C-alpha positions as CSV (number, residue, x, y, z in Angstrom):
1,M,-10.8,-2.5,3.7
2,D,-11.3,-3.9,7.4
3,T,-13.1,-2.1,10.2
4,R,-9.5,-1.7,12.0
5,S,-8.1,0.0,9.1
6,S,-11.2,2.1,8.0
7,D,-11.0,3.6,11.7
8,R,-7.4,4.0,11.8
9,L,-7.5,6.1,8.7
10,A,-10.6,8.0,10.1
11,L,-8.7,8.6,13.3
12,F,-5.8,9.8,11.2
13,L,-7.8,12.3,9.2
14,D,-9.2,13.7,12.3
15,R,-5.7,14.4,13.6
16,I,-4.7,16.0,10.3
17,Q,-7.7,18.3,10.9
18,Q,-6.7,19.2,14.3
19,R,-3.2,20.0,13.0
20,Q,-4.6,22.1,10.5
21,Q,-6.4,24.1,13.1
22,E,-3.2,24.3,15.3
23,L,-1.3,25.6,12.2
24,T,-3.9,28.2,11.3
25,G,-3.6,29.8,14.9
26,L,0.1,29.4,15.0
27,L,0.5,31.3,11.8
28,S,-1.2,34.2,13.0
29,S,0.4,34.3,16.4
30,P,3.1,37.4,16.8
31,E,6.1,34.9,17.6
32,V,5.6,33.1,14.6
33,T,5.1,35.8,12.1
34,G,8.0,37.5,13.7
35,N,10.3,34.6,12.7
36,P,10.5,34.3,8.8
37,R,12.2,31.0,8.7
38,Q,9.6,29.4,11.1
39,Y,6.7,31.0,9.2
40,R,7.8,29.3,6.0
41,Q,8.3,26.1,7.5
42,L,4.7,25.9,9.1
43,S,3.2,27.6,6.0
44,R,4.7,25.0,3.7
45,E,3.3,22.2,6.3
46,L,-0.3,23.6,6.1
47,H,0.1,23.7,2.4
48,S,1.2,20.0,2.4
49,L,-2.0,19.2,4.4
50,R,-4.7,20.9,2.3
51,P,-5.3,18.1,-0.5
52,L,-6.0,15.8,2.8
53,L,-8.6,17.8,4.1
54,G,-11.2,17.8,1.7
55,R,-10.6,13.9,1.2
56,G,-11.0,13.7,5.0
57,E,-14.6,15.5,5.1
58,E,-15.3,13.0,2.0
59,Y,-14.1,10.0,4.0
60,H,-16.4,10.8,7.1
61,R,-19.3,11.3,4.9
62,I,-19.0,8.1,3.3
63,L,-18.5,6.1,6.8
64,R,-21.7,8.0,8.4
65,E,-23.7,6.7,4.9
66,I,-22.6,3.2,5.5
67,H,-23.0,3.1,9.0
68,E,-26.9,4.5,8.1
69,S,-27.1,2.0,5.4
70,E,-26.2,-1.0,7.6
71,E,-28.6,0.1,10.3
72,L,-31.3,0.3,7.5
73,A,-30.2,-3.3,6.4
74,Q,-30.9,-5.0,9.8
75,L,-33.8,-2.9,11.0
76,E,-36.1,-3.1,7.5
77,T,-38.6,-5.7,7.2
78,D,-39.4,-5.3,3.7
79,A,-37.2,-7.9,1.8
80,D,-36.9,-5.4,-1.2
81,M,-35.8,-2.4,0.9
82,K,-33.5,-4.7,3.0
83,E,-31.9,-5.4,-0.5
84,M,-31.6,-2.1,-1.8
85,A,-29.8,-1.4,1.6
86,R,-27.2,-3.9,1.5
87,E,-26.5,-3.0,-2.3
88,E,-26.0,0.5,-1.2
89,V,-23.5,-0.7,1.5
90,E,-21.8,-2.6,-1.1
91,R,-21.3,0.6,-3.3
92,L,-20.4,2.6,-0.3
93,D,-17.7,0.1,0.7
94,R,-16.2,0.1,-2.8
95,E,-16.4,4.0,-3.0
96,R,-14.8,4.1,0.4
97,D,-11.9,1.9,-0.5
98,A,-11.1,3.9,-3.8
99,L,-10.9,7.1,-1.4
100,A,-8.8,5.4,1.1
101,E,-6.3,4.2,-1.8
102,E,-6.3,7.8,-3.1
103,I,-5.6,9.3,0.4
104,R,-2.6,6.9,0.6
105,G,-1.6,7.9,-2.4
106,L,-1.3,11.4,-1.4
107,L,0.6,10.4,1.7
108,A,3.1,8.5,-0.4
109,G,3.8,11.2,-2.9
110,D,6.0,14.3,-2.3
111,P,5.8,16.4,-5.4
112,E,8.1,19.0,-4.0
113,G,10.6,16.5,-2.9
114,D,10.3,14.2,-5.8
115,N,11.4,16.5,-8.2
116,R,14.3,18.2,-6.5
117,N,17.6,18.1,-8.5
118,V,20.3,16.0,-7.0
119,F,23.8,15.7,-6.6
120,L,25.0,12.1,-7.5
121,E,28.1,11.1,-6.0
122,I,30.1,7.8,-7.1
123,R,33.2,6.9,-5.2
124,A,35.3,3.9,-5.9
125,G,36.1,1.4,-3.3
126,A,39.7,0.3,-2.0
127,G,40.0,-2.6,-4.6
128,G,42.4,-0.5,-7.0
129,D,41.9,-0.4,-10.6
130,E,38.8,-2.6,-11.2
131,D,36.7,-0.3,-8.9
132,S,37.7,3.0,-10.4
133,L,36.5,1.3,-14.0
134,F,33.3,0.0,-12.5
135,A,32.7,3.5,-11.1
136,A,33.4,4.7,-14.7
137,D,30.7,2.1,-15.8
138,L,28.2,3.5,-13.5
139,L,28.9,7.0,-14.6
140,R,28.2,6.0,-18.1
141,M,24.9,4.0,-16.7
142,Y,23.6,7.3,-15.0
143,G,24.2,9.4,-18.1
144,R,22.0,7.2,-20.2
145,V,19.5,7.5,-17.6
146,A,19.6,11.3,-17.9
147,E,19.3,11.1,-21.7
148,R,16.4,8.8,-21.7
149,R,14.6,11.2,-19.4
150,G,15.9,14.6,-20.9
151,W,17.7,15.7,-17.8
152,K,20.8,17.9,-17.7
153,S,23.9,16.8,-16.0
154,E,27.4,18.6,-15.1
155,V,30.4,17.5,-13.4
156,I,31.1,19.2,-10.1
157,S,34.2,17.7,-9.3
158,A,36.1,14.6,-10.3
159,T,39.3,12.6,-9.3
160,Y,40.4,10.2,-12.3
161,S,42.7,6.9,-12.2
162,G,45.6,6.6,-14.4
163,I,43.6,4.1,-16.6
164,G,40.7,5.8,-17.3
165,G,38.6,5.0,-14.6
166,I,37.2,7.1,-11.8
167,K,38.2,7.4,-8.3
168,E,35.6,10.0,-7.4
169,I,32.9,12.0,-9.1
170,I,29.9,14.1,-8.3
171,L,27.3,15.2,-10.8
172,Y,24.9,17.9,-10.4
173,V,21.6,16.2,-12.1
174,R,18.6,18.5,-12.9
175,G,15.1,17.9,-14.6
176,P,11.6,16.9,-13.5
177,G,11.5,13.5,-11.4
178,A,15.1,13.5,-10.7
179,F,15.0,12.8,-7.0
180,R,11.9,10.4,-7.3
181,Q,13.8,8.3,-9.9
182,L,17.5,8.4,-8.4
183,Q,16.9,8.2,-4.6
184,F,17.0,4.6,-4.3
185,E,20.6,4.5,-6.1
186,S,22.1,5.4,-2.6
187,G,24.2,2.7,-1.1
188,V,27.3,-0.1,-2.3
189,H,27.0,-1.3,-5.8
190,R,28.9,-4.4,-5.9
191,V,30.3,-6.0,-9.2
192,Q,31.3,-9.7,-10.1
193,R,33.4,-9.9,-13.3
194,V,36.6,-10.9,-14.9
195,P,38.8,-7.9,-15.2
196,A,40.6,-7.1,-18.5
197,T,44.2,-7.2,-16.7
198,E,43.1,-10.9,-15.2
199,A,45.0,-13.5,-17.4
200,S,43.8,-16.6,-15.5
201,G,40.1,-15.5,-15.9
202,R,39.7,-15.4,-12.2
203,I,36.4,-13.4,-11.4
204,H,36.9,-10.5,-9.1
205,T,34.3,-8.6,-6.9
206,S,34.5,-4.9,-6.3
207,T,32.5,-2.2,-4.6
208,I,31.4,1.3,-5.5
209,T,29.7,3.6,-3.3
210,V,26.7,5.9,-4.5
211,A,25.1,8.6,-3.0
212,V,22.2,10.5,-4.1
213,L,21.6,14.2,-2.3
214,P,18.5,16.4,-2.9
215,E,19.4,19.9,-3.7
216,V,17.9,22.3,-1.0
217,E,16.9,25.8,-1.1
218,D,18.5,28.4,1.3
219,V,15.6,28.3,3.6
220,E,15.7,24.4,4.2
221,V,19.6,24.7,5.4
222,E,21.1,27.5,7.0
223,I,24.9,27.5,7.0
224,N,26.7,30.0,9.6
225,P,29.4,31.7,8.1
226,K,31.3,31.2,11.6
227,D,30.8,27.1,11.0
228,I,33.0,26.9,7.9
229,R,36.4,27.3,6.7
230,I,37.0,27.8,3.0
231,D,40.6,27.3,1.4
232,T,41.8,27.6,-2.0
233,Y,44.2,25.8,-4.1
234,S,45.6,25.3,-7.6
235,A,43.4,23.0,-9.5
236,S,44.8,19.8,-11.3
237,G,43.4,17.7,-14.2
238,P,43.6,14.1,-15.4
239,G,47.3,13.1,-16.8
240,G,48.4,16.8,-16.3
241,Q,45.8,18.3,-18.7
242,H,43.5,20.9,-18.0
243,V,45.6,22.3,-15.2
244,N,44.8,25.6,-14.0
245,K,47.9,27.5,-12.2
246,T,45.5,29.8,-10.3
247,E,44.2,29.1,-6.9
248,S,40.6,28.6,-8.2
249,A,39.9,25.2,-6.6
250,I,37.7,25.5,-3.3
251,R,37.3,23.4,-0.5
252,I,35.0,24.0,2.2
253,T,35.1,22.5,5.7
254,H,31.8,22.6,7.9
255,F,32.9,22.4,11.4
256,P,29.6,21.0,13.2
257,T,29.5,18.0,10.9
258,G,32.9,17.5,9.7
259,I,31.7,17.5,5.9
260,V,34.6,18.4,3.6
261,V,33.5,19.7,0.0
262,T,35.7,20.4,-2.9
263,C,35.3,21.7,-6.0
264,Q,37.8,22.4,-9.0
265,D,35.9,21.9,-12.4
266,E,35.5,25.5,-13.0
267,K,38.3,28.0,-14.0
268,S,36.3,30.6,-11.9
269,Q,37.2,30.6,-8.0
270,H,33.5,32.0,-7.6
271,K,31.9,29.5,-9.6
272,N,33.8,26.8,-8.0
273,K,32.6,28.4,-4.4
274,D,29.2,28.6,-5.6
275,K,29.0,24.8,-6.5
276,A,30.9,23.8,-3.3
277,M,28.4,25.6,-1.3
278,K,25.5,23.8,-2.9
279,V,27.0,20.4,-2.4
280,L,27.6,21.4,1.0
281,K,24.0,22.3,1.7
282,A,22.6,19.1,0.2
283,R,25.0,17.0,2.5
284,V,24.1,19.0,5.8
285,F,20.4,18.6,4.9
286,E,21.2,14.8,4.3
287,H,22.8,14.5,7.7
288,E,20.0,16.1,9.5
289,M,17.4,14.2,7.9
290,Q,19.2,11.1,8.7
291,K,19.2,12.2,12.2
292,Q,15.5,12.5,12.1
293,Q,15.1,9.1,10.3
294,D,17.3,7.6,13.0
295,Q,14.8,8.3,15.6
296,I,12.0,6.1,13.7
297,A,11.5,2.6,15.0
298,S,13.2,0.1,12.7
299,N,10.1,-2.2,12.7
300,R,8.4,0.4,10.5
301,R,10.9,0.4,7.7
302,S,10.2,-1.8,4.7
303,Q,12.4,-3.7,2.4
304,V,14.0,-0.5,0.8
305,G,15.8,-0.5,4.1
306,T,17.1,2.2,6.3
307,G,19.0,4.2,3.5
308,E,22.5,4.1,5.0
309,R,25.3,4.1,2.2
310,S,26.9,1.2,3.9
311,E,24.1,-1.0,2.9
312,K,24.9,-3.6,-0.1
313,I,22.0,-2.5,-2.6
314,R,22.9,-4.2,-5.7
315,T,25.1,-6.9,-7.4
316,Y,26.1,-6.6,-11.0
317,N,27.1,-10.4,-12.3
318,F,28.8,-10.0,-15.6
319,P,29.3,-14.1,-15.9
320,Q,25.6,-14.2,-15.4
321,S,24.3,-11.4,-17.0
322,R,22.2,-10.3,-14.4
323,V,21.7,-7.4,-11.9
324,T,20.2,-8.3,-8.5
325,D,18.5,-5.8,-6.3
326,H,18.9,-6.9,-2.8
327,R,15.8,-5.0,-2.1
328,V,13.4,-6.5,-4.4
329,S,13.1,-10.1,-3.5
330,G,12.4,-13.0,-6.0
331,R,13.7,-11.5,-9.4
332,N,16.7,-10.3,-11.4
333,F,17.2,-8.0,-14.2
334,N,19.1,-7.9,-17.5
335,I,22.6,-6.4,-17.1
336,E,22.8,-4.9,-20.6
337,F,19.4,-3.0,-20.1
338,I,20.3,-1.6,-16.7
339,L,23.8,-0.4,-17.5
340,D,22.3,1.0,-20.6
341,G,20.2,3.3,-18.3
342,D,17.0,1.0,-18.5
343,I,16.1,1.1,-15.1
344,E,12.2,2.0,-15.0
345,E,11.1,-1.5,-14.3
346,L,13.5,-1.6,-11.2
347,I,12.9,1.7,-9.9
348,A,8.9,0.7,-10.1
349,S,9.4,-2.1,-7.8
350,L,11.2,0.0,-5.5
351,L,8.8,2.8,-5.5
352,Q,6.0,0.2,-4.5
353,E,8.0,-0.6,-1.4
354,H,8.9,2.8,-0.5
355,H,5.5,4.1,-0.9
356,Q,4.2,1.4,1.6
357,Q,7.1,2.5,3.9
358,R,6.2,6.2,3.6
359,V,2.4,5.6,4.3
360,D,3.0,3.6,7.5
361,E,5.7,6.0,8.8
362,V,3.6,9.0,8.4
363,M,0.5,7.4,9.9
364,A,2.2,6.3,12.9
365,R,4.0,9.4,13.4
366,V,0.9,11.3,13.4
367,L,-1.1,8.8,15.6
368,D,1.5,8.3,18.2
369,T,1.8,12.1,18.9
């Protein structure tokens, strides 16, 4: 680690120490203690800083010892003592670099966020039957991903096409590490293949949109009852099957954001309403997070991209039996493995890029304030 990077990290850790003192003072103030939501938010922030505080003290101790050993190496006249001082500097440098890497790992990690359950939404493009068939293929792929990791999944709502495809489906996926593993699936997935209905053997290109929304707690998103409208209607099923004659289906409209959520999978209106509210909170949370991310300078974003759903993130090329993730440069992946849910190698590549991005953004946000 060069001197500039070391000094920058030391300054960052100083700012974390200052923020810890600010939070301690705020949490004891009557204004905050009288506001339960703000108190929980600040308490959560303080809790997230604690692992860094101990490392910060250790990091500064190592820097002081490096400085002392460097001075000794310069001032000492005895050759043996000078050599011992130089060896001590080298040892402390390794210790400093290892601790710096540990600190960067703490900055990159988000145990609470990474382990959230998710709502995974798959929507076929406007290309017709082939789009809906590939949406069904992606649904099977994510089902295999869940099976490999022991996650549970259930359908919140679904709209099917007439040939066994999927126009739109929302899955609720729960299990440890769900958001950590699936967060990079958000975006446009493109497929290139010869449709089964294509007599001339011409390759078609279709697109599917995937969104991955983390489940949020009530304290993180507050939905004002005055800001929503809840409509009920009769549910319908694929091919006329499982049609519910009662008005058990739910549609919730959130006026401030324009977000609309529907749910008809359950026969119970109460259960559909409960599921729809969970999806609504996840979408509102994502909406607010996106507004915050838009304020971050674009030059601090890495190859993982802006996170916008309009981005083409991946191409599934059936004629060449390969998958290209456009955020991972210089390599392709086996299409059979990927569609069978074996995406660990791909996710590992994306996580590496994402962690670097997160570290840079956290440090810049703290040091620029």
